[in-house]
C-alpha positions as CSV (number, residue, x, y, z in Angstrom):
1,M,-50.3,-61.7,38.5
2,A,-46.7,-63.0,37.5
3,S,-45.9,-65.3,40.1
4,G,-49.1,-67.0,40.1
5,N,-49.8,-66.6,43.7
6,A,-52.3,-64.5,45.3
7,G,-53.3,-63.7,48.8
8,K,-57.4,-64.0,49.6
9,M,-59.2,-61.9,52.0
10,L,-62.7,-62.8,52.6
11,I,-64.8,-60.6,55.1
12,E,-68.3,-60.9,56.0
13,V,-70.1,-58.1,58.0
14,V,-73.2,-58.2,60.0
15,V,-75.1,-55.3,60.7
16,P,-78.1,-55.2,63.1
17,G,-80.6,-52.5,62.4
18,K,-79.5,-52.6,58.3
19,S,-81.1,-54.6,55.9
20,G,-79.5,-56.5,53.0
21,T,-80.6,-53.9,50.7
22,D,-79.4,-51.3,52.3
23,L,-76.0,-52.8,52.3
24,S,-76.2,-53.5,48.6
25,L,-76.2,-49.6,47.5
26,L,-73.1,-49.5,49.2
27,V,-71.6,-51.4,46.8
28,S,-74.2,-51.2,43.6
29,Q,-72.9,-48.0,42.0
30,G,-69.8,-46.5,40.5
31,V,-66.6,-47.6,41.7
32,R,-64.8,-44.8,43.9
33,G,-68.3,-43.9,45.9
34,P,-69.1,-47.7,47.0
35,L,-65.5,-48.0,48.3
36,D,-65.8,-44.6,50.1
37,R,-68.9,-45.7,52.0
38,L,-67.3,-48.8,52.7
39,S,-64.4,-47.4,54.5
40,A,-67.3,-44.9,56.3
41,L,-69.1,-47.7,57.4
42,F,-65.9,-49.6,58.9
43,A,-65.2,-46.5,60.2
44,A,-68.7,-46.0,62.2
45,V,-68.0,-49.7,63.4
46,A,-64.6,-49.3,64.7
47,G,-65.8,-46.5,66.3
48,G,-68.5,-48.1,68.4
49,V,-71.0,-45.9,66.2
50,T,-72.9,-48.7,64.3
51,P,-72.6,-52.1,66.0
52,A,-71.8,-54.9,63.7
53,V,-69.8,-57.9,63.9
54,V,-66.8,-58.7,61.2
55,R,-65.7,-62.3,60.5
56,V,-62.4,-62.2,58.4
57,R,-61.0,-65.5,57.1
58,T,-58.0,-65.3,54.7
59,D,-56.8,-67.9,52.3
60,D,-53.4,-68.6,49.6
61,S,-54.2,-69.2,46.3
62,T,-52.1,-70.7,43.9
63,G,-52.9,-70.4,39.9
64,V,-52.7,-73.3,37.4
65,R,-50.4,-73.4,34.7
66,A,-52.2,-73.5,30.9
67,S,-50.7,-76.3,29.1
68,Q,-50.8,-78.5,25.3
69,Q,-50.3,-82.2,24.3
70,V,-48.2,-83.0,20.9
71,S,-47.7,-86.7,20.0
72,I,-45.3,-88.0,17.8
73,T,-46.0,-90.8,15.0
74,Y,-42.2,-92.0,14.7
75,A,-43.1,-93.5,11.1
76,D,-44.7,-90.8,9.7
77,L,-42.1,-87.9,10.7
78,I,-39.9,-86.5,8.3
79,A,-37.2,-84.1,7.7
80,G,-38.7,-80.8,7.9
81,D,-41.7,-80.9,9.9
82,Y,-42.0,-78.5,12.3
83,L,-44.0,-77.3,15.1
84,V,-44.8,-73.6,16.1
85,L,-45.4,-72.3,19.7
86,N,-47.0,-68.9,20.2
87,D,-47.5,-67.1,23.0
88,G,-50.6,-65.2,21.1
89,F,-48.3,-61.6,22.0
90,G,-45.5,-62.1,19.1
91,R,-43.2,-64.3,20.5
92,F,-43.2,-67.8,18.3
93,L,-40.4,-70.5,18.1
94,K,-40.3,-73.1,15.3
95,F,-38.9,-76.5,16.0
96,T,-37.8,-78.3,12.9
97,C,-37.3,-82.5,12.6
98,V,-33.7,-83.5,11.1
99,T,-32.8,-86.8,10.2
100,S,-29.2,-86.7,10.3
101,G,-26.5,-84.6,12.0
102,T,-26.1,-83.7,15.9
103,P,-29.0,-80.4,16.5
104,V,-26.9,-77.5,18.1
105,A,-28.5,-76.8,21.5
106,G,-30.8,-73.8,21.1
107,D,-31.1,-73.8,17.5
108,G,-34.6,-75.0,17.1
109,T,-34.0,-78.2,15.7
110,F,-34.5,-81.7,17.1
111,L,-33.1,-85.2,15.9
112,K,-35.5,-88.3,14.7
113,Q,-33.9,-90.9,15.9
114,T,-34.9,-94.5,16.7
115,N,-38.3,-94.3,18.0
116,A,-41.4,-92.1,19.2
117,T,-39.8,-92.0,22.6
118,T,-36.7,-91.0,22.1
119,T,-37.7,-88.5,19.4
120,G,-40.0,-87.1,21.8
121,A,-37.6,-86.5,24.1
122,N,-35.2,-85.0,21.7
123,L,-37.9,-82.4,20.9
124,A,-38.9,-81.7,24.5
125,A,-34.5,-81.2,25.2
126,A,-35.0,-78.5,22.0
127,I,-38.2,-76.7,23.4
128,N,-36.5,-76.7,27.6
129,G,-33.0,-75.9,25.6
130,H,-34.0,-73.1,23.6
131,P,-33.1,-69.7,24.9
132,Y,-36.2,-67.9,23.6
133,A,-38.5,-70.3,25.3
134,F,-37.2,-69.9,28.6
135,G,-39.6,-68.4,31.3
136,F,-42.3,-69.2,28.9
137,W,-42.8,-73.1,28.4
138,T,-41.3,-76.3,29.6
139,A,-41.7,-79.4,28.0
140,T,-41.7,-83.5,29.3
141,N,-41.7,-86.6,27.4
142,A,-43.7,-89.6,28.0
143,S,-43.1,-92.2,25.3
144,G,-43.7,-89.9,22.5
145,T,-46.4,-87.7,23.9
146,L,-45.0,-84.4,24.8
147,T,-47.2,-81.9,27.4
148,I,-46.0,-78.3,27.3
149,T,-46.8,-75.9,29.7
150,A,-46.7,-72.4,30.1
151,V,-44.2,-71.5,32.8
152,R,-46.8,-68.6,34.5
153,P,-49.7,-69.8,36.2
154,G,-52.8,-68.2,34.8
155,S,-55.5,-67.8,31.9
156,G,-53.2,-65.7,30.2
157,G,-51.5,-69.1,29.3
158,N,-54.8,-69.8,27.4
159,A,-53.7,-67.6,24.4
160,H,-50.5,-69.6,24.2
161,Y,-51.3,-72.2,21.1
162,L,-49.1,-74.8,19.0
163,Q,-49.6,-75.3,15.4
164,K,-48.1,-78.2,13.3
165,H,-46.3,-78.0,9.6
166,V,-46.0,-81.8,8.2
167,G,-46.2,-83.8,5.0
168,T,-48.2,-86.4,6.6
169,S,-51.0,-85.2,9.2
170,D,-50.1,-87.8,11.4
171,A,-47.2,-86.9,12.0
172,F,-47.9,-84.8,14.9
173,T,-51.1,-85.2,16.7
174,I,-52.0,-81.6,18.7
175,T,-55.1,-81.9,21.5
176,G,-56.5,-78.5,20.3
177,S,-54.7,-75.4,18.8
178,F,-54.6,-73.6,22.2
179,F,-53.4,-74.0,25.4
180,T,-56.0,-75.1,27.9
181,G,-56.5,-75.0,31.9
182,G,-54.8,-71.7,32.9
183,I,-56.6,-70.4,36.0
184,D,-55.5,-67.1,37.8
185,P,-55.3,-67.2,41.3
186,G,-58.1,-66.8,43.3
187,A,-60.7,-67.7,40.4
188,R,-64.1,-68.9,40.8
189,L,-64.9,-71.8,39.7
190,S,-67.6,-72.3,36.3
191,F,-68.1,-75.2,34.1
192,A,-70.2,-75.8,31.4
193,S,-72.7,-79.0,31.2
194,T,-74.2,-79.7,27.8
195,F,-77.8,-81.2,27.0
196,S,-78.2,-82.9,24.0
197,D,-82.2,-82.7,23.5
198,H,-85.0,-81.3,25.7
199,A,-85.2,-83.1,29.3
200,T,-88.3,-85.3,29.8
201,A,-90.8,-85.1,33.0
202,N,-89.2,-85.8,36.2
203,D,-85.6,-85.4,34.9
204,T,-83.2,-83.6,37.9
205,I,-80.7,-81.5,38.5
206,T,-79.5,-81.2,42.2
207,I,-77.0,-78.2,43.4
208,G,-76.2,-78.6,46.8
209,S,-79.7,-79.2,48.5
210,V,-82.1,-78.0,46.0
211,V,-83.6,-80.3,43.3
212,L,-84.7,-78.8,40.3
213,T,-87.3,-80.9,38.5
214,C,-88.6,-80.8,35.1
215,K,-92.2,-80.6,34.7
216,S,-94.8,-80.0,31.6
217,S,-96.6,-77.8,34.0
218,P,-94.0,-75.9,36.4
219,A,-95.8,-75.0,40.0
220,N,-93.0,-73.5,42.0
221,E,-89.4,-72.2,42.1
222,S,-87.9,-75.6,41.8
223,E,-89.8,-77.0,38.6
224,F,-89.2,-76.0,35.1
225,A,-90.8,-76.6,31.9
226,P,-88.5,-79.5,29.2
227,G,-88.6,-76.7,26.2
228,A,-88.6,-78.3,22.4
229,D,-84.9,-78.7,22.2
230,A,-82.0,-79.0,24.2
231,T,-81.5,-74.6,24.0
232,A,-85.5,-74.1,25.6
233,T,-84.3,-76.6,28.5
234,A,-81.5,-75.0,29.2
235,T,-83.5,-71.7,28.8
236,N,-85.6,-73.0,31.0
237,L,-83.3,-74.3,33.8
238,V,-81.0,-71.2,33.6
239,A,-84.1,-68.9,34.4
240,K,-85.1,-71.1,37.3
241,I,-81.6,-71.2,38.9
242,N,-80.9,-67.4,38.9
243,A,-84.4,-66.5,40.2
244,H,-84.3,-69.5,43.0
245,S,-84.5,-68.4,46.5
246,K,-81.7,-70.4,47.5
247,L,-79.5,-70.3,44.6
248,K,-79.7,-66.7,43.4
249,G,-76.7,-64.5,43.8
250,L,-74.6,-67.6,44.8
251,V,-74.9,-69.4,41.5
252,L,-75.2,-67.9,37.9
253,A,-76.5,-69.8,35.3
254,S,-76.1,-69.0,31.6
255,N,-77.0,-70.7,28.4
256,A,-75.7,-70.7,25.2
257,L,-77.4,-73.3,22.2
258,G,-77.9,-76.0,25.1
259,V,-74.9,-75.8,26.9
260,M,-75.2,-74.3,30.2
261,T,-72.5,-72.7,32.4
262,L,-72.8,-72.6,36.3
263,A,-70.7,-70.1,38.0
264,L,-70.3,-70.1,41.6
265,Q,-70.1,-66.4,43.3
266,E,-68.8,-67.3,46.4
267,G,-65.1,-67.5,46.5
268,G,-62.5,-70.2,48.2
269,R,-62.5,-73.5,49.3
270,V,-66.2,-73.6,50.0
271,G,-66.9,-74.9,46.7
272,A,-65.8,-78.3,46.9
273,L,-68.5,-78.8,49.5
274,I,-71.4,-77.8,47.1
275,S,-72.3,-80.8,45.1
276,V,-73.8,-80.9,41.6
277,S,-75.7,-83.7,40.2
278,K,-78.6,-85.2,37.8
279,S,-80.8,-87.4,36.8
280,C,-81.1,-86.9,33.4
281,S,-80.3,-88.9,30.5
282,V,-79.8,-85.8,27.7
283,L,-77.3,-83.6,30.3
284,T,-73.7,-84.2,30.8
285,L,-72.3,-82.8,33.8
286,G,-69.1,-80.9,33.1
287,A,-68.1,-81.3,37.0
288,S,-69.3,-82.9,40.4
289,S,-68.9,-80.2,42.8
290,F,-68.0,-76.6,42.5
291,A,-64.5,-77.7,44.0
292,P,-61.9,-75.0,43.6
293,S,-60.6,-74.2,40.2
294,T,-57.1,-73.6,41.9
295,T,-55.0,-74.7,44.5
296,D,-56.3,-72.8,47.4
297,A,-55.0,-73.4,51.2
298,W,-56.0,-72.1,54.5
299,A,-54.1,-69.6,55.6
300,S,-55.4,-68.4,59.1
301,S,-58.2,-69.3,61.6
302,L,-61.2,-67.4,61.4
303,V,-60.9,-64.1,63.2
304,V,-64.2,-62.5,64.7
305,L,-64.4,-58.5,65.4
306,K,-67.3,-56.5,67.4
307,G,-68.2,-53.0,67.5
308,G,-71.1,-52.0,69.9
309,A,-73.1,-54.3,71.7
310,V,-73.5,-57.4,69.2
311,S,-73.3,-60.8,69.7
312,A,-70.7,-63.1,67.8
């Protein structure tokens, strides 16, 4: 979505006389078939054949732009040092330091002048004034530290990257090659949490109202075994989260070498109400709640539609 904006419609259908398994069959096989069956269900509700309550709310969502930072060390910067901006799809621009003369706007050069702050302003101007950067990147300068931001919101900006070619490595300091932080509108929040070692007895992680406790001999769905190392602990915890009666289908957990990722399966702003905390010295949480990863704004009140003799 080039605009970085999206409207979201969240629909809840309550159908008396049908089980959750019955309804899940409508969306569990193929693509065209389930959509046709959903259409038939709504037609039956609208016609009064199938009693149901349909609750609808709509939100607006705005994507987040990816960005990258580069800092200038004035004393180490020399003529010929340069940065390359690349969008990952064949567009790359070179910005070269010069120490004399007056750079021409749009020619990809910037003047080392006076100090890091002034030089950073010159580099930002070179980026913002480059005809082929227009519509792709903008740059701001704060005391010689530039923030370069993708113009288009969304995860596509995370494919952009910045490289340096310098005589002295400290001339430019880049926080990382690839841009980060780009998120598509309507994206669901996920965050990584890292175990540095195995958990110990009575360590806890709390997701919403569910407290998961480390026990040497787990006795129920809210207890997990410590394992021999970080990876084993994360594997055991992930299995309990994904199978837990209160979390299954709402939070999806995965593990890669002790790095546990939690992904909220519900969309919208409700994630901000689901807190995540821990009492575990070997676990570092990536976030304290499932706050929306995009800017989700209320667009309309809840609309309740009734079909058949059912209550709201």
